[in-house]
BANUKE-971602 format. One record per residue (C-alpha): x negated, y, z negated. Coordinates in nm, 2 decimals, padded with zeros to 4 digits. Each point is the difference from the previous one (the first is absolute). Example, Ala and Ser with C-alpha at 12.3 -4.5 7.8 and 13.67 -1.06 7.14 Angstrom:
BEGIN
<<-01.23,-00.45,-00.78>>
<<-00.14,00.34,00.07>>
This chain:
BEGIN
<<-00.01,00.00,00.01>>
<<-00.28,00.23,-00.09>>
<<-00.18,-00.07,00.33>>
<<00.35,00.05,00.18>>
<<00.02,00.34,-00.16>>
<<-00.37,00.08,00.10>>
<<00.06,-00.13,00.35>>
<<00.29,00.22,00.04>>
<<-00.19,00.32,-00.13>>
<<-00.25,-00.08,00.28>>
<<00.25,-00.06,00.27>>
<<00.25,00.28,-00.08>>
<<-00.26,00.27,00.07>>
<<-00.10,-00.14,00.34>>
<<00.38,-00.04,00.09>>
<<00.06,00.34,-00.09>>
<<-00.27,00.13,00.22>>
<<00.11,-00.20,00.27>>
<<00.37,00.13,-00.04>>
<<-00.14,00.35,00.01>>
<<-00.22,-00.07,00.31>>
<<00.31,-00.12,00.14>>
<<00.20,00.32,-00.09>>
<<-00.28,00.21,00.15>>
<<00.00,-00.18,00.31>>
<<00.37,-00.02,00.06>>
<<00.03,00.37,-00.08>>
<<-00.28,00.09,00.25>>
<<00.18,-00.23,00.25>>
<<00.32,00.17,-00.05>>
<<-00.14,00.34,00.02>>
<<00.09,00.07,-00.36>>
<<-00.32,00.17,-00.07>>
<<00.08,00.20,-00.33>>
<<00.11,-00.34,-00.14>>
<<-00.34,-00.16,00.11>>
<<-00.19,00.25,-00.17>>
<<00.18,-00.06,-00.31>>
<<-00.06,-00.34,00.00>>
<<-00.35,00.01,00.13>>
<<-00.10,00.23,-00.27>>
<<00.13,-00.24,-00.26>>
<<-00.17,-00.29,00.18>>
<<-00.33,00.17,00.00>>
<<00.03,00.06,-00.37>>
<<00.09,-00.35,-00.09>>
<<-00.26,-00.16,00.24>>
<<-00.28,00.21,-00.13>>
<<-00.05,00.16,00.33>>
<<-00.03,-00.32,00.24>>
<<-00.15,00.13,00.33>>
<<00.32,-00.11,00.21>>
<<00.24,00.14,-00.25>>
<<-00.19,00.34,00.00>>
<<00.00,-00.01,00.38>>
<<00.38,-00.05,00.01>>
<<00.05,00.32,-00.26>>
<<-00.21,00.19,00.25>>
<<00.18,-00.12,00.30>>
<<00.32,00.10,-00.19>>
<<-00.14,00.35,-00.08>>
<<-00.08,00.04,00.36>>
<<00.35,-00.09,00.14>>
<<00.12,00.27,-00.26>>
<<-00.24,00.23,00.15>>
<<-00.19,00.03,-00.32>>
<<-00.33,00.00,00.18>>
<<-00.23,00.13,-00.28>>
<<00.14,-00.23,-00.24>>
<<-00.06,-00.29,00.21>>
<<-00.35,00.08,00.04>>
<<-00.04,00.07,-00.36>>
<<00.14,-00.35,-00.10>>
<<-00.25,-00.15,00.25>>
<<-00.29,00.18,-00.14>>
<<00.10,-00.03,-00.37>>
<<00.01,-00.39,00.04>>
<<-00.33,00.02,00.22>>
<<00.15,-00.15,00.31>>
<<00.01,00.27,00.24>>
<<-00.28,-00.15,00.19>>
<<00.02,-00.37,-00.12>>
<<00.17,-00.14,00.31>>
<<00.09,00.12,00.33>>
<<00.37,00.06,-00.06>>
<<-00.06,00.20,-00.33>>
<<-00.25,00.21,00.20>>
<<00.23,00.05,00.29>>
<<00.29,00.10,-00.23>>
<<-00.24,00.26,-00.20>>
<<-00.10,00.13,00.33>>
<<00.36,00.04,00.14>>
<<00.11,00.17,-00.34>>
<<-00.30,00.25,00.02>>
<<00.08,00.09,00.38>>
<<00.36,00.04,-00.11>>
<<-00.12,00.23,-00.29>>
<<-00.21,00.19,00.24>>
<<-00.31,-00.10,-00.19>>
<<-00.20,-00.07,00.33>>
<<-00.37,-00.01,-00.14>>
<<00.10,-00.23,-00.27>>
<<00.17,-00.23,00.26>>
<<-00.31,00.01,00.21>>
<<-00.23,-00.08,-00.29>>
<<00.17,-00.32,-00.05>>
């Protein structure tokens, strides 16, 4: 019984993360970007800043035209240049913010 409770405690957080990831993905897919921002923000907090979750949050910020915020979150978690997709999203946000020199520096 104790091991069942311990196992439930281990499984529950991962199940919660997967449920939040699903909500974010569904929200983005249905063009409900403000909803995606809300759930992605919670997801990043709970997951401890998992790079895929941070990217989803930055993507949601991009779709809501919060370009500087998207760049900030990518930089805050040090993933703005960790992959091609993060670098590309950072550059797109900087260009939309008319920060051309910063975008070229990437």
